[in-house]
C-alpha positions in Angstrom: 48.5 -16.5 -16.1 46.7 -19.2 -15.8 45.7 -21.3 -18.5 44.5 -25.3 -18.2 41.4 -27.3 -18.1 38.6 -26.3 -16.0 38.1 -29.1 -13.9 35.2 -27.7 -12.0 32.4 -28.7 -14.2 34.3 -32.2 -14.3 34.3 -32.9 -10.9 30.9 -31.6 -10.1 30.1 -33.6 -13.1 31.2 -37.3 -11.2 29.2 -35.9 -8.1 26.0 -36.0 -10.4 27.2 -39.4 -12.2 27.0 -41.3 -9.1 23.5 -39.7 -8.5 22.2 -41.0 -11.9 22.6 -36.6 -13.6 24.1 -35.8 -16.9 27.8 -35.0 -16.4 28.7 -31.1 -18.6 31.2 -30.3 -20.2 35.2 -28.7 -19.4 36.1 -25.6 -20.3 39.1 -23.9 -20.9 40.1 -21.3 -18.3 40.9 -18.0 -20.2 44.3 -15.9 -19.6 42.2 -12.5 -18.3 41.1 -14.2 -15.3 42.8 -16.5 -12.4 39.9 -19.0 -11.1 39.2 -19.5 -8.2 40.3 -22.8 -6.0 37.0 -25.1 -4.7 37.6 -28.0 -2.1 35.4 -30.5 -3.5 33.8 -32.4 -0.6 35.8 -35.1 -2.6 39.4 -35.8 -0.5 42.1 -34.7 -2.2 40.7 -33.0 -4.7 40.8 -29.3 -4.9 40.2 -27.3 -8.6 39.9 -24.6 -10.7 37.1 -23.0 -12.0 37.2 -20.9 -15.2 35.1 -18.0 -16.0 32.0 -19.7 -17.6 31.6 -21.9 -14.6 32.7 -19.9 -11.5 29.4 -19.1 -10.4 27.6 -22.2 -12.0 29.9 -24.0 -9.8 29.9 -22.8 -7.4 26.0 -22.8 -6.9 25.8 -26.0 -7.1 28.6 -27.0 -5.6 27.1 -26.2 -2.4 23.7 -27.5 -3.5 26.0 -30.5 -3.8 27.9 -31.1 -1.4 26.9 -28.7 0.9 23.2 -28.3 0.8 23.0 -26.9 4.2 25.4 -23.9 4.1 25.1 -20.8 5.3 25.9 -17.4 3.5 29.1 -16.4 2.1 28.4 -13.5 3.7 26.6 -13.6 7.1 27.5 -10.6 8.4 25.9 -8.6 6.2 22.2 -9.8 7.8 21.3 -9.7 11.6 18.8 -11.6 13.2 16.4 -10.4 15.5 18.3 -12.7 18.4 21.5 -11.2 17.6 20.0 -8.0 18.0 18.5 -8.6 21.3 21.6 -9.5 22.4 23.3 -6.4 21.6 20.4 -4.0 22.6 23.0 -1.9 24.7 26.3 -2.8 23.0 27.1 1.3 22.4 28.9 0.0 19.8 25.7 -0.7 17.2 23.9 2.0 16.1 20.1 1.0 14.9 18.2 2.9 12.4 15.0 3.1 11.2 14.1 3.5 7.8 10.5 2.1 7.4 9.2 3.6 4.4 6.0 2.7 1.9 4.4 3.5 -1.4 0.8 4.2 -1.4 -1.9 4.7 -4.2 -4.2 8.4 -4.1 -6.8 9.5 -5.1 -5.9 9.8 -8.9 -4.2 6.1 -8.4 -1.0 8.0 -8.8 2.0 6.9 -6.4 3.2 8.5 -3.6 6.1 7.8 -1.6 5.8 7.5 2.4 8.8 7.8 5.1 7.4 5.5 8.3 8.3 8.7 10.9 4.4 8.6 11.8 5.0 4.9 13.0 8.8 4.8 14.3 7.8 7.4 16.9 4.3 5.4 17.7 6.8 2.2 18.2 10.2 1.1 17.2 13.3 -1.6 18.3 14.7 0.7 21.1 17.5 2.7 20.6 16.8 3.6 17.0 16.8 6.5 15.5 14.7 6.9 12.2 16.2 8.0 8.8 14.0 9.3 5.6 15.1 7.9 2.9 14.3 10.8 0.8 16.7 12.8 2.8 19.5 10.0 0.9 18.5 11.8 -2.0 20.4 14.5 -3.6 18.6 17.4 -4.1 20.1 18.3 -7.6 19.4 14.7 -9.1 17.3 13.2 -7.0 17.7 10.3 -9.1 21.3 9.6 -7.5 22.6 9.2 -3.7 23.6 12.1 -2.0 27.5 13.9 -2.4 30.0 12.2 -0.5 30.2 15.2 2.2 26.5 15.7 2.7 26.3 11.9 3.3 28.9 11.5 5.5 27.5 14.9 7.9 23.4 12.4 7.2 25.8 9.5 8.6 27.0 11.9 11.6 24.0 14.0 12.9 22.9 10.1 12.9 25.3 8.8 15.5 27.1 7.1 12.9 31.0 6.5 13.4 33.2 5.0 11.5 33.7 2.3 13.7 30.4 1.4 14.5 28.4 -1.7 13.7 25.1 -0.6 11.9 22.1 -2.2 11.4 19.1 -1.2 9.5 15.3 -2.4 9.0 12.4 -1.5 7.5 8.8 -3.6 7.6 9.3 -5.2 4.0 12.3 -7.6 5.1 14.4 -5.0 4.2 13.9 -4.1 0.7 13.5 -0.3 1.7 16.2 -0.5 4.3 18.7 -1.6 1.8 19.2 1.7 0.2 20.9 2.9 3.3 23.0 -0.7 3.4 24.4 0.0 0.0 24.5 3.8 0.7 26.7 3.1 3.7 29.1 0.6 1.8 29.7 1.9 -0.9 30.8 5.0 1.1 33.6 2.7 2.9 31.6 1.7 6.1 31.4 -2.9 5.5 30.0 -2.7 9.4 26.2 -2.7 7.9 23.7 -5.5 8.6 20.1 -5.8 7.6 17.9 -6.6 9.8 16.1 -10.1 9.0 12.5 -9.8 8.6 12.8 -6.1 9.6 10.4 -4.6 12.1 7.6 -7.5 11.3 10.0 -10.3 12.7 11.1 -8.2 15.6 7.5 -7.7 17.2 6.6 -11.5 15.4 9.1 -12.3 18.8 7.3 -10.1 21.1 11.0 -8.6 21.6 10.7 -5.0 23.0 9.9 -2.2 21.6 9.7 1.7 22.6 8.2 5.1 21.1 8.8 8.5 20.8 11.8 9.5 19.3 15.3 9.0 20.1 18.2 11.9 19.9 21.2 10.7 19.0 24.8 11.7 19.7 25.9 13.6 17.1 29.6 11.2 16.0 31.7 11.9 12.7 31.5 10.0 9.9 34.6 10.0 7.5 33.6 8.0 3.5 36.0 6.1 1.2 34.1 5.8 -1.8 34.0 1.9 -3.3 33.4 2.9 -6.9 32.8 -0.9 -8.6 29.4 -0.7 -6.8 27.7 2.0 -8.0 27.7 2.5 -12.1 26.0 5.4 -14.0 23.8 5.9 -17.1 26.9 5.6 -19.4 27.9 2.6 -18.2 24.7 0.7 -18.3 24.4 2.4 -22.2 27.8 0.5 -22.6 26.4 -2.7 -20.8 23.5 -3.4 -22.9 23.9 -5.8 -25.4 27.9 -6.8 -23.3 28.1 -10.6 -23.6 29.5 -11.0 -20.5 27.7 -8.5 -18.2 24.1 -9.6 -16.5 21.8 -6.8 -15.6 18.9 -7.2 -12.7 15.8 -5.8 -12.8 14.5 -5.5 -9.5 11.0 -4.3 -9.7 7.6 -6.4 -9.6 6.8 -7.9 -12.9 4.0 -5.4 -13.7 6.8 -2.6 -14.2 8.7 -4.4 -16.1 6.8 -6.1 -18.7 5.1 -2.4 -19.1 2.2 -3.2 -18.2 2.1 -0.4 -16.4 4.5 2.9 -15.2 6.8 3.6 -12.8 4.9 7.1 -12.8 3.0 8.7 -15.0 5.6 10.8 -16.6 8.3 7.5 -16.9 7.9 5.4 -19.7 7.5 2.0 -19.5 9.0 -1.4 -19.8 12.9 -1.8 -19.2 16.6 -1.7 -20.2 16.6 -4.4 -22.9 18.6 -7.7 -21.9 17.7 -6.9 -18.5 16.2 -9.8 -16.9 13.7 -9.4 -13.8 14.2 -10.8 -10.0 11.8 -8.7 -8.4 13.6 -7.7 -5.1 10.3 -9.3 -2.8 11.4 -12.5 -4.4 13.7 -13.2 -2.2 11.4 -13.5 0.9 9.4 -15.4 2.5 5.7 -14.0 1.8 4.8 -14.7 5.1 7.5 -13.6 7.7 9.2 -10.8 5.1 12.5 -13.4 6.0 14.9 -14.2 3.3 14.9 -17.3 1.8 17.4 -20.4 3.1 20.5 -19.7 1.1 19.6 -22.9 -1.2 16.3 -21.1 -2.2 17.9 -18.0 -3.2 20.7 -20.0 -4.9 17.8 -22.1 -6.8 15.7 -18.3 -7.9 19.5 -16.9 -8.8 21.5 -19.2 -10.6 19.4 -19.3 -14.1 20.6 -15.2 -14.1 24.0 -14.6 -13.0 25.2 -18.1 -14.9 28.8 -17.8 -16.3 28.3 -13.5 -15.8 31.4 -11.7 -15.3 29.8 -8.5 -14.3 26.2 -8.0 -12.8 24.0 -4.1 -12.4 21.1 -4.3 -10.6 18.7 -1.9 -10.9 14.7 -0.4 -10.2 12.6 2.7 -10.0 15.0 4.6 -7.3 17.9 3.1 -6.5 16.0 0.7 -3.1 14.6 -2.4 -4.9 17.8 -2.7 -6.9 20.0 -2.4 -3.9 18.5 -5.8 -1.8 19.1 -7.5 -5.3 22.5 -6.4 -4.8 22.4 -7.1 -1.4 21.4 -10.8 -1.8 24.2 -11.0 -4.6 26.3 -9.9 -1.5 24.7 -12.6 0.8 25.4 -15.7 -1.5 29.1 -14.1 -2.4 29.0 -13.0 -5.8 30.0 -8.6 -6.5 27.0 -6.6 -8.3 26.9 -2.8 -8.7 24.0 -0.8 -8.9 22.9 1.6 -11.3 22.2 3.9 -9.2 20.1 6.5 -11.2 17.7 3.7 -12.2 14.5 3.9 -14.2 13.8 7.6 -12.3 16.8 8.4 -14.7 16.4 6.1 -17.9 12.9 6.0 -18.0 12.6 9.7 -18.4 14.6 10.3 -21.0 14.3 9.8 -24.6 17.3 8.6 -26.0 17.9 5.6 -23.7 16.7 2.4 -25.4 13.5 0.0 -23.7 11.8 -3.0 -24.6 8.8 -4.5 -23.2 7.3 -7.8 -22.2 7.9 -10.6 -20.5 11.3 -12.0 -19.0 13.2 -14.1 -21.9 17.1 -14.1 -20.4 16.7 -17.4 -17.9 19.9 -19.6 -18.7 20.1 -23.1 -18.7 23.7 -24.3 -17.0 26.9 -24.8 -19.5 
């Protein structure tokens, strides 16, 4: 196995020193990890990064050498212009997943699928999926079992050969549930529409009314286990030095100021950081922040992480945080049961209060 000095931090330090910054230290490569290599942009220099420096260097490399670099995995996001050019492509299936949460007359949350809005106006050719229909009836906090999910996708015309584009009206924060579910079931050819229906209509792109009846297709799932974790995995991860847990809910739920639902306890999983899903978006346009801004948002939390787990209330916002991490080039797993499961149990540990997890660079 590789065992050599890590030149990642040393190399970036040399670049930063020339810009008046303080150099960082050099770390050792562990024998459990074969590090990646990076071309630093300096002629003839390709270096390895140790486990501790891997995330930090990957982020700072683009910040220092390529500040305008695109996403590492740009194929997981679709722009409105890209989709407009593919409206007539028979290999593209467009899925409207509009959904929202409202507060009823008694001050309680009520989930509202966006079917009526879909019927009134949607992207041409889009089919509608009610996110509630993706819940396992026997365990509503979890995604459908594999067979049921395959049948649901087949029913809306998705096959393994199709490129799928999912959207909502809130920047993809709801659509990410289906994006993650498809990837978890082995379908990588899925994109979230950047800015969603908001960005589409803001550009005066075509819409249509009514309901689309899709041709039934055949979807064959191939589960990717590392994209999903269950409650026992999270129990073991709590307190683990190499695992970062990220709560994607808005801060009042994270701190315990208000309960997610009346029957759930307040707070968050011990040690979890808080990066609410909407923070990844431009509040005015619902479009993703530029890559360098997302890197700056995430770096203090994921620096030095061996493993990243995301969660939220019901696996939706957590899926969006996971989506952003994927765009930036980092693997993460979703705690599918999320707070609907964790917060409903009496024996799960809970913390309240503000996020105190932010790290500094090594």
